[in-house]
Jmol script that loads the backbone (N, CA, C; Angstrom):
load data "model"
ATOM      1  N   UNK A   1     -40.778-186.189 177.366  1.00  0.00           N
ATOM      2  CA  UNK A   1     -40.099-184.954 177.687  1.00  0.00           C
ATOM      3  C   UNK A   1     -40.602-184.469 179.042  1.00  0.00           C
ATOM      4  N   UNK A   2     -39.658-184.175 179.893  1.00  0.00           N
ATOM      5  CA  UNK A   2     -39.988-183.687 181.218  1.00  0.00           C
ATOM      6  C   UNK A   2     -40.229-182.193 181.214  1.00  0.00           C
ATOM      7  N   UNK A   3     -40.690-181.665 182.342  1.00  0.00           N
ATOM      8  CA  UNK A   3     -40.963-180.236 182.421  1.00  0.00           C
ATOM      9  C   UNK A   3     -39.707-179.370 182.251  1.00  0.00           C
ATOM     10  N   UNK A   4     -38.573-179.828 182.732  1.00  0.00           N
ATOM     11  CA  UNK A   4     -37.340-179.058 182.574  1.00  0.00           C
ATOM     12  C   UNK A   4     -36.917-179.012 181.106  1.00  0.00           C
ATOM     13  N   UNK A   5     -37.059-180.139 180.411  1.00  0.00           N
ATOM     14  CA  UNK A   5     -36.753-180.153 178.976  1.00  0.00           C
ATOM     15  C   UNK A   5     -37.687-179.237 178.199  1.00  0.00           C
ATOM     16  N   UNK A   6     -38.955-179.242 178.562  1.00  0.00           N
ATOM     17  CA  UNK A   6     -39.925-178.371 177.893  1.00  0.00           C
ATOM     18  C   UNK A   6     -39.586-176.901 178.131  1.00  0.00           C
ATOM     19  N   UNK A   7     -39.163-176.573 179.341  1.00  0.00           N
ATOM     20  CA  UNK A   7     -38.763-175.202 179.652  1.00  0.00           C
ATOM     21  C   UNK A   7     -37.561-174.789 178.811  1.00  0.00           C
ATOM     22  N   UNK A   8     -36.561-175.660 178.688  1.00  0.00           N
ATOM     23  CA  UNK A   8     -35.387-175.350 177.882  1.00  0.00           C
ATOM     24  C   UNK A   8     -35.745-175.169 176.415  1.00  0.00           C
ATOM     25  N   UNK A   9     -36.643-176.014 175.892  1.00  0.00           N
ATOM     26  CA  UNK A   9     -37.088-175.854 174.509  1.00  0.00           C
ATOM     27  C   UNK A   9     -37.774-174.500 174.312  1.00  0.00           C
ATOM     28  N   UNK A  10     -38.613-174.127 175.240  1.00  0.00           N
ATOM     29  CA  UNK A  10     -39.321-172.856 175.150  1.00  0.00           C
ATOM     30  C   UNK A  10     -38.358-171.671 175.239  1.00  0.00           C
ATOM     31  N   UNK A  11     -37.417-171.734 176.167  1.00  0.00           N
ATOM     32  CA  UNK A  11     -36.429-170.655 176.301  1.00  0.00           C
ATOM     33  C   UNK A  11     -35.540-170.548 175.065  1.00  0.00           C
ATOM     34  N   UNK A  12     -35.144-171.674 174.503  1.00  0.00           N
ATOM     35  CA  UNK A  12     -34.310-171.652 173.302  1.00  0.00           C
ATOM     36  C   UNK A  12     -35.099-171.212 172.075  1.00  0.00           C
ATOM     37  N   UNK A  13     -36.393-171.437 172.057  1.00  0.00           N
ATOM     38  CA  UNK A  13     -37.205-170.963 170.942  1.00  0.00           C
ATOM     39  C   UNK A  13     -37.284-169.435 170.939  1.00  0.00           C
ATOM     40  N   UNK A  14     -37.416-168.830 172.114  1.00  0.00           N
ATOM     41  CA  UNK A  14     -37.563-167.377 172.208  1.00  0.00           C
ATOM     42  C   UNK A  14     -36.233-166.639 172.375  1.00  0.00           C
ATOM     43  N   UNK A  15     -35.121-167.333 172.480  1.00  0.00           N
ATOM     44  CA  UNK A  15     -33.815-166.676 172.625  1.00  0.00           C
ATOM     45  C   UNK A  15     -33.460-165.784 171.435  1.00  0.00           C
ATOM     46  N   UNK A  16     -33.707-166.193 170.179  1.00  0.00           N
ATOM     47  CA  UNK A  16     -33.414-165.271 169.073  1.00  0.00           C
ATOM     48  C   UNK A  16     -34.246-163.990 169.133  1.00  0.00           C
ATOM     49  N   UNK A  17     -35.478-164.094 169.593  1.00  0.00           N
ATOM     50  CA  UNK A  17     -36.319-162.900 169.716  1.00  0.00           C
ATOM     51  C   UNK A  17     -35.731-161.931 170.734  1.00  0.00           C
ATOM     52  N   UNK A  18     -35.223-162.446 171.820  1.00  0.00           N
ATOM     53  CA  UNK A  18     -34.602-161.599 172.834  1.00  0.00           C
ATOM     54  C   UNK A  18     -33.347-160.927 172.282  1.00  0.00           C
ATOM     55  N   UNK A  19     -32.484-161.697 171.656  1.00  0.00           N
ATOM     56  CA  UNK A  19     -31.244-161.135 171.128  1.00  0.00           C
ATOM     57  C   UNK A  19     -31.474-160.113 170.033  1.00  0.00           C
ATOM     58  N   UNK A  20     -32.314-160.452 169.063  1.00  0.00           N
ATOM     59  CA  UNK A  20     -32.581-159.537 167.950  1.00  0.00           C
ATOM     60  C   UNK A  20     -33.316-158.294 168.440  1.00  0.00           C
ATOM     61  N   UNK A  21     -34.229-158.460 169.376  1.00  0.00           N
ATOM     62  CA  UNK A  21     -34.950-157.308 169.923  1.00  0.00           C
ATOM     63  C   UNK A  21     -34.027-156.330 170.623  1.00  0.00           C
ATOM     64  N   UNK A  22     -33.088-156.836 171.403  1.00  0.00           N
ATOM     65  CA  UNK A  22     -32.144-155.956 172.095  1.00  0.00           C
ATOM     66  C   UNK A  22     -31.174-155.294 171.124  1.00  0.00           C
ATOM     67  N   UNK A  23     -30.701-156.046 170.146  1.00  0.00           N
ATOM     68  CA  UNK A  23     -29.744-155.480 169.185  1.00  0.00           C
ATOM     69  C   UNK A  23     -30.410-154.415 168.318  1.00  0.00           C
ATOM     70  N   UNK A  24     -31.609-154.695 167.813  1.00  0.00           N
ATOM     71  CA  UNK A  24     -32.274-153.701 166.970  1.00  0.00           C
ATOM     72  C   UNK A  24     -32.636-152.451 167.758  1.00  0.00           C
ATOM     73  N   UNK A  25     -32.989-152.608 169.014  1.00  0.00           N
ATOM     74  CA  UNK A  25     -33.285-151.439 169.842  1.00  0.00           C
ATOM     75  C   UNK A  25     -32.030-150.592 170.061  1.00  0.00           C
ATOM     76  N   UNK A  26     -30.923-151.244 170.352  1.00  0.00           N
ATOM     77  CA  UNK A  26     -29.673-150.501 170.559  1.00  0.00           C
ATOM     78  C   UNK A  26     -29.249-149.782 169.279  1.00  0.00           C
ATOM     79  N   UNK A  27     -29.365-150.446 168.135  1.00  0.00           N
ATOM     80  CA  UNK A  27     -28.999-149.814 166.871  1.00  0.00           C
ATOM     81  C   UNK A  27     -29.941-148.668 166.522  1.00  0.00           C
ATOM     82  N   UNK A  28     -31.220-148.837 166.800  1.00  0.00           N
ATOM     83  CA  UNK A  28     -32.173-147.754 166.530  1.00  0.00           C
ATOM     84  C   UNK A  28     -31.888-146.550 167.412  1.00  0.00           C
ATOM     85  N   UNK A  29     -31.524-146.796 168.658  1.00  0.00           N
ATOM     86  CA  UNK A  29     -31.190-145.682 169.552  1.00  0.00           C
ATOM     87  C   UNK A  29     -29.932-144.952 169.093  1.00  0.00           C
ATOM     88  N   UNK A  30     -29.001-145.678 168.468  1.00  0.00           N
ATOM     89  CA  UNK A  30     -27.802-145.034 167.938  1.00  0.00           C
ATOM     90  C   UNK A  30     -28.092-144.239 166.671  1.00  0.00           C
ATOM     91  N   UNK A  31     -28.906-144.803 165.781  1.00  0.00           N
ATOM     92  CA  UNK A  31     -29.186-144.147 164.504  1.00  0.00           C
ATOM     93  C   UNK A  31     -30.135-142.963 164.641  1.00  0.00           C
ATOM     94  N   UNK A  32     -31.162-143.110 165.454  1.00  0.00           N
ATOM     95  CA  UNK A  32     -32.159-142.051 165.627  1.00  0.00           C
ATOM     96  C   UNK A  32     -32.087-141.532 167.054  1.00  0.00           C
ATOM     97  N   UNK A  33     -30.913-141.072 167.438  1.00  0.00           N
ATOM     98  CA  UNK A  33     -30.654-140.621 168.807  1.00  0.00           C
ATOM     99  C   UNK A  33     -31.574-139.478 169.205  1.00  0.00           C
ATOM    100  N   UNK A  34     -31.724-138.497 168.346  1.00  0.00           N
ATOM    101  CA  UNK A  34     -32.524-137.313 168.664  1.00  0.00           C
ATOM    102  C   UNK A  34     -34.012-137.668 168.772  1.00  0.00           C
ATOM    103  N   UNK A  35     -34.508-138.473 167.839  1.00  0.00           N
ATOM    104  CA  UNK A  35     -35.930-138.789 167.831  1.00  0.00           C
ATOM    105  C   UNK A  35     -36.341-139.711 168.980  1.00  0.00           C
ATOM    106  N   UNK A  36     -35.423-140.565 169.430  1.00  0.00           N
ATOM    107  CA  UNK A  36     -35.771-141.563 170.448  1.00  0.00           C
ATOM    108  C   UNK A  36     -35.265-141.217 171.841  1.00  0.00           C
ATOM    109  N   UNK A  37     -34.758-140.015 172.041  1.00  0.00           N
ATOM    110  CA  UNK A  37     -34.167-139.708 173.346  1.00  0.00           C
ATOM    111  C   UNK A  37     -35.192-139.653 174.467  1.00  0.00           C
ATOM    112  N   UNK A  38     -36.443-139.352 174.167  1.00  0.00           N
ATOM    113  CA  UNK A  38     -37.459-139.241 175.222  1.00  0.00           C
ATOM    114  C   UNK A  38     -38.118-140.574 175.558  1.00  0.00           C
ATOM    115  N   UNK A  39     -37.821-141.611 174.796  1.00  0.00           N
ATOM    116  CA  UNK A  39     -38.443-142.913 175.022  1.00  0.00           C
ATOM    117  C   UNK A  39     -37.436-143.825 175.708  1.00  0.00           C
ATOM    118  N   UNK A  40     -37.856-144.469 176.782  1.00  0.00           N
ATOM    119  CA  UNK A  40     -36.961-145.325 177.562  1.00  0.00           C
ATOM    120  C   UNK A  40     -36.519-146.542 176.756  1.00  0.00           C
ATOM    121  N   UNK A  41     -35.273-146.949 176.986  1.00  0.00           N
ATOM    122  CA  UNK A  41     -34.733-148.107 176.293  1.00  0.00           C
ATOM    123  C   UNK A  41     -35.548-149.358 176.605  1.00  0.00           C
ATOM    124  N   UNK A  42     -35.952-149.512 177.851  1.00  0.00           N
ATOM    125  CA  UNK A  42     -36.707-150.711 178.252  1.00  0.00           C
ATOM    126  C   UNK A  42     -38.045-150.791 177.525  1.00  0.00           C
ATOM    127  N   UNK A  43     -38.695-149.657 177.330  1.00  0.00           N
ATOM    128  CA  UNK A  43     -39.976-149.647 176.617  1.00  0.00           C
ATOM    129  C   UNK A  43     -39.781-150.062 175.165  1.00  0.00           C
ATOM    130  N   UNK A  44     -38.785-149.466 174.502  1.00  0.00           N
ATOM    131  CA  UNK A  44     -38.518-149.826 173.110  1.00  0.00           C
ATOM    132  C   UNK A  44     -38.108-151.292 172.983  1.00  0.00           C
ATOM    133  N   UNK A  45     -37.261-151.739 173.895  1.00  0.00           N
ATOM    134  CA  UNK A  45     -36.815-153.133 173.846  1.00  0.00           C
ATOM    135  C   UNK A  45     -37.975-154.092 174.083  1.00  0.00           C
ATOM    136  N   UNK A  46     -38.871-153.744 174.984  1.00  0.00           N
ATOM    137  CA  UNK A  46     -40.036-154.598 175.222  1.00  0.00           C
ATOM    138  C   UNK A  46     -40.902-154.738 173.984  1.00  0.00           C
ATOM    139  N   UNK A  47     -41.133-153.615 173.297  1.00  0.00           N
ATOM    140  CA  UNK A  47     -41.913-153.680 172.060  1.00  0.00           C
ATOM    141  C   UNK A  47     -41.197-154.504 171.000  1.00  0.00           C
ATOM    142  N   UNK A  48     -39.898-154.293 170.848  1.00  0.00           N
ATOM    143  CA  UNK A  48     -39.142-155.013 169.822  1.00  0.00           C
ATOM    144  C   UNK A  48     -39.081-156.510 170.119  1.00  0.00           C
ATOM    145  N   UNK A  49     -38.849-156.872 171.365  1.00  0.00           N
ATOM    146  CA  UNK A  49     -38.785-158.284 171.742  1.00  0.00           C
ATOM    147  C   UNK A  49     -40.153-158.936 171.564  1.00  0.00           C
ATOM    148  N   UNK A  50     -41.205-158.234 171.948  1.00  0.00           N
ATOM    149  CA  UNK A  50     -42.554-158.772 171.744  1.00  0.00           C
ATOM    150  C   UNK A  50     -42.885-158.973 170.281  1.00  0.00           C
ATOM    151  N   UNK A  51     -42.507-158.015 169.448  1.00  0.00           N
ATOM    152  CA  UNK A  51     -42.741-158.149 168.007  1.00  0.00           C
ATOM    153  C   UNK A  51     -41.959-159.304 167.419  1.00  0.00           C
ATOM    154  N   UNK A  52     -40.714-159.457 167.847  1.00  0.00           N
ATOM    155  CA  UNK A  52     -39.907-160.583 167.363  1.00  0.00           C
ATOM    156  C   UNK A  52     -40.502-161.922 167.811  1.00  0.00           C
ATOM    157  N   UNK A  53     -40.977-161.987 169.034  1.00  0.00           N
ATOM    158  CA  UNK A  53     -41.586-163.226 169.525  1.00  0.00           C
ATOM    159  C   UNK A  53     -42.853-163.555 168.741  1.00  0.00           C
ATOM    160  N   UNK A  54     -43.657-162.537 168.450  1.00  0.00           N
ATOM    161  CA  UNK A  54     -44.854-162.787 167.635  1.00  0.00           C
ATOM    162  C   UNK A  54     -44.480-163.234 166.226  1.00  0.00           C
ATOM    163  N   UNK A  55     -43.422-162.667 165.670  1.00  0.00           N
ATOM    164  CA  UNK A  55     -42.946-163.099 164.363  1.00  0.00           C
ATOM    165  C   UNK A  55     -42.496-164.553 164.363  1.00  0.00           C
ATOM    166  N   UNK A  56     -41.798-164.968 165.428  1.00  0.00           N
ATOM    167  CA  UNK A  56     -41.384-166.365 165.535  1.00  0.00           C
ATOM    168  C   UNK A  56     -42.585-167.297 165.657  1.00  0.00           C
ATOM    169  N   UNK A  57     -43.563-166.891 166.446  1.00  0.00           N
ATOM    170  CA  UNK A  57     -44.764-167.716 166.584  1.00  0.00           C
ATOM    171  C   UNK A  57     -45.535-167.806 165.271  1.00  0.00           C
ATOM    172  N   UNK A  58     -45.628-166.689 164.550  1.00  0.00           N
ATOM    173  CA  UNK A  58     -46.307-166.702 163.257  1.00  0.00           C
ATOM    174  C   UNK A  58     -45.563-167.595 162.272  1.00  0.00           C
ATOM    175  N   UNK A  59     -44.236-167.543 162.284  1.00  0.00           N
ATOM    176  CA  UNK A  59     -43.452-168.394 161.391  1.00  0.00           C
ATOM    177  C   UNK A  59     -43.640-169.867 161.742  1.00  0.00           C
ATOM    178  N   UNK A  60     -43.757-170.177 163.017  1.00  0.00           N
ATOM    179  CA  UNK A  60     -43.992-171.566 163.426  1.00  0.00           C
ATOM    180  C   UNK A  60     -45.344-172.054 162.937  1.00  0.00           C
ATOM    181  N   UNK A  61     -46.348-171.193 162.992  1.00  0.00           N
ATOM    182  CA  UNK A  61     -47.678-171.570 162.507  1.00  0.00           C
ATOM    183  C   UNK A  61     -47.686-171.700 160.985  1.00  0.00           C
ATOM    184  N   UNK A  62     -47.051-170.757 160.287  1.00  0.00           N
ATOM    185  CA  UNK A  62     -47.073-170.747 158.824  1.00  0.00           C
ATOM    186  C   UNK A  62     -46.258-171.898 158.243  1.00  0.00           C
ATOM    187  N   UNK A  63     -45.030-172.073 158.719  1.00  0.00           N
ATOM    188  CA  UNK A  63     -44.116-173.064 158.137  1.00  0.00           C
ATOM    189  C   UNK A  63     -44.150-174.409 158.841  1.00  0.00           C
ATOM    190  N   UNK A  64     -44.836-174.497 159.958  1.00  0.00           N
ATOM    191  CA  UNK A  64     -45.012-175.716 160.749  1.00  0.00           C
ATOM    192  C   UNK A  64     -43.705-176.306 161.269  1.00  0.00           C
ATOM    193  N   UNK A  65     -42.667-175.494 161.321  1.00  0.00           N
ATOM    194  CA  UNK A  65     -41.410-175.903 161.941  1.00  0.00           C
ATOM    195  C   UNK A  65     -40.575-174.662 162.242  1.00  0.00           C
ATOM    196  N   UNK A  66     -39.613-174.850 163.110  1.00  0.00           N
ATOM    197  CA  UNK A  66     -38.754-173.754 163.536  1.00  0.00           C
ATOM    198  C   UNK A  66     -37.431-173.819 162.778  1.00  0.00           C
ATOM    199  N   UNK A  67     -36.770-172.682 162.640  1.00  0.00           N
ATOM    200  CA  UNK A  67     -35.427-172.659 162.097  1.00  0.00           C
ATOM    201  C   UNK A  67     -35.314-172.330 160.625  1.00  0.00           C
ATOM    202  N   UNK A  68     -36.403-171.973 159.972  1.00  0.00           N
ATOM    203  CA  UNK A  68     -36.305-171.584 158.560  1.00  0.00           C
ATOM    204  C   UNK A  68     -35.847-170.139 158.453  1.00  0.00           C
ATOM    205  N   UNK A  69     -35.069-169.848 157.421  1.00  0.00           N
ATOM    206  CA  UNK A  69     -34.580-168.485 157.229  1.00  0.00           C
ATOM    207  C   UNK A  69     -35.738-167.519 156.995  1.00  0.00           C
ATOM    208  N   UNK A  70     -36.773-167.963 156.315  1.00  0.00           N
ATOM    209  CA  UNK A  70     -37.945-167.112 156.107  1.00  0.00           C
ATOM    210  C   UNK A  70     -38.618-166.785 157.447  1.00  0.00           C
ATOM    211  N   UNK A  71     -38.571-167.711 158.369  1.00  0.00           N
ATOM    212  CA  UNK A  71     -39.114-167.461 159.698  1.00  0.00           C
ATOM    213  C   UNK A  71     -38.334-166.401 160.447  1.00  0.00           C
ATOM    214  N   UNK A  72     -37.013-166.448 160.320  1.00  0.00           N
ATOM    215  CA  UNK A  72     -36.190-165.430 160.962  1.00  0.00           C
ATOM    216  C   UNK A  72     -36.362-164.073 160.281  1.00  0.00           C
ATOM    217  N   UNK A  73     -36.570-164.087 158.978  1.00  0.00           N
ATOM    218  CA  UNK A  73     -36.847-162.827 158.272  1.00  0.00           C
ATOM    219  C   UNK A  73     -38.173-162.236 158.742  1.00  0.00           C
ATOM    220  N   UNK A  74     -39.171-163.084 158.944  1.00  0.00           N
ATOM    221  CA  UNK A  74     -40.454-162.615 159.466  1.00  0.00           C
ATOM    222  C   UNK A  74     -40.292-162.071 160.881  1.00  0.00           C
ATOM    223  N   UNK A  75     -39.463-162.728 161.692  1.00  0.00           N
ATOM    224  CA  UNK A  75     -39.194-162.243 163.045  1.00  0.00           C
ATOM    225  C   UNK A  75     -38.564-160.852 162.999  1.00  0.00           C
ATOM    226  N   UNK A  76     -37.588-160.664 162.131  1.00  0.00           N
ATOM    227  CA  UNK A  76     -36.928-159.369 162.021  1.00  0.00           C
ATOM    228  C   UNK A  76     -37.884-158.292 161.507  1.00  0.00           C
ATOM    229  N   UNK A  77     -38.722-158.647 160.542  1.00  0.00           N
ATOM    230  CA  UNK A  77     -39.685-157.678 160.011  1.00  0.00           C
ATOM    231  C   UNK A  77     -40.698-157.264 161.083  1.00  0.00           C
ATOM    232  N   UNK A  78     -41.202-158.221 161.827  1.00  0.00           N
ATOM    233  CA  UNK A  78     -42.171-157.900 162.882  1.00  0.00           C
ATOM    234  C   UNK A  78     -41.526-157.084 163.996  1.00  0.00           C
ATOM    235  N   UNK A  79     -40.308-157.422 164.372  1.00  0.00           N
ATOM    236  CA  UNK A  79     -39.616-156.656 165.409  1.00  0.00           C
ATOM    237  C   UNK A  79     -39.332-155.237 164.970  1.00  0.00           C
ATOM    238  N   UNK A  80     -38.918-155.061 163.712  1.00  0.00           N
ATOM    239  CA  UNK A  80     -38.646-153.717 163.201  1.00  0.00           C
ATOM    240  C   UNK A  80     -39.918-152.892 163.098  1.00  0.00           C
ATOM    241  N   UNK A  81     -40.994-153.530 162.672  1.00  0.00           N
ATOM    242  CA  UNK A  81     -42.271-152.829 162.554  1.00  0.00           C
ATOM    243  C   UNK A  81     -42.774-152.355 163.918  1.00  0.00           C
ATOM    244  N   UNK A  82     -42.676-153.201 164.932  1.00  0.00           N
ATOM    245  CA  UNK A  82     -43.134-152.783 166.260  1.00  0.00           C
ATOM    246  C   UNK A  82     -42.193-151.735 166.863  1.00  0.00           C
ATOM    247  N   UNK A  83     -40.910-151.824 166.548  1.00  0.00           N
ATOM    248  CA  UNK A  83     -39.970-150.805 167.012  1.00  0.00           C
ATOM    249  C   UNK A  83     -40.290-149.455 166.381  1.00  0.00           C
ATOM    250  N   UNK A  84     -40.594-149.448 165.110  1.00  0.00           N
ATOM    251  CA  UNK A  84     -41.005-148.212 164.443  1.00  0.00           C
ATOM    252  C   UNK A  84     -42.299-147.683 165.073  1.00  0.00           C
ATOM    253  N   UNK A  85     -43.270-148.571 165.298  1.00  0.00           N
ATOM    254  CA  UNK A  85     -44.561-148.157 165.830  1.00  0.00           C
ATOM    255  C   UNK A  85     -44.390-147.567 167.239  1.00  0.00           C
ATOM    256  N   UNK A  86     -43.535-148.174 168.045  1.00  0.00           N
ATOM    257  CA  UNK A  86     -43.385-147.713 169.423  1.00  0.00           C
ATOM    258  C   UNK A  86     -42.547-146.447 169.533  1.00  0.00           C
ATOM    259  N   UNK A  87     -41.628-146.221 168.593  1.00  0.00           N
ATOM    260  CA  UNK A  87     -40.719-145.105 168.790  1.00  0.00           C
ATOM    261  C   UNK A  87     -40.708-144.043 167.733  1.00  0.00           C
ATOM    262  N   UNK A  88     -40.887-144.406 166.482  1.00  0.00           N
ATOM    263  CA  UNK A  88     -40.680-143.437 165.410  1.00  0.00           C
ATOM    264  C   UNK A  88     -41.943-142.988 164.698  1.00  0.00           C
ATOM    265  N   UNK A  89     -43.042-143.598 164.989  1.00  0.00           N
ATOM    266  CA  UNK A  89     -44.279-143.201 164.305  1.00  0.00           C
ATOM    267  C   UNK A  89     -44.668-141.807 164.750  1.00  0.00           C
ATOM    268  N   UNK A  90     -44.950-140.978 163.763  1.00  0.00           N
ATOM    269  CA  UNK A  90     -45.376-139.630 164.057  1.00  0.00           C
ATOM    270  C   UNK A  90     -44.257-138.621 164.239  1.00  0.00           C
ATOM    271  N   UNK A  91     -42.999-139.060 164.137  1.00  0.00           N
ATOM    272  CA  UNK A  91     -41.898-138.104 164.255  1.00  0.00           C
ATOM    273  C   UNK A  91     -41.479-137.648 162.865  1.00  0.00           C
ATOM    274  N   UNK A  92     -40.962-136.460 162.800  1.00  0.00           N
ATOM    275  CA  UNK A  92     -40.463-135.941 161.528  1.00  0.00           C
ATOM    276  C   UNK A  92     -39.005-136.302 161.361  1.00  0.00           C
ATOM    277  N   UNK A  93     -38.616-136.589 160.143  1.00  0.00           N
ATOM    278  CA  UNK A  93     -37.200-136.890 159.878  1.00  0.00           C
ATOM    279  C   UNK A  93     -36.529-135.746 159.178  1.00  0.00           C
TER     280      UNK A  93
END
end "model"
wireframe off; spacefill off
backbone 0.3
color backbone group
């Protein structure tokens, strides 16, 4: 495998984290508009994407392969948890 192939594998591995992180951030901003209005979208998206990427890496270590549904569930759980931590922790509902 050449360096370009390795780069494509790495980018394709983290692509779901990017997509899910952006979508969950946009949905959270729509649902909790009042609570999240003071926090920048880029900050929330960065936390969510980072959490999703860590979830994917943890799933790769735990299951020893990529593409399992449990791995994607772990990615979503980690992304949601970091999104809550970055934006909604400490706010009243």
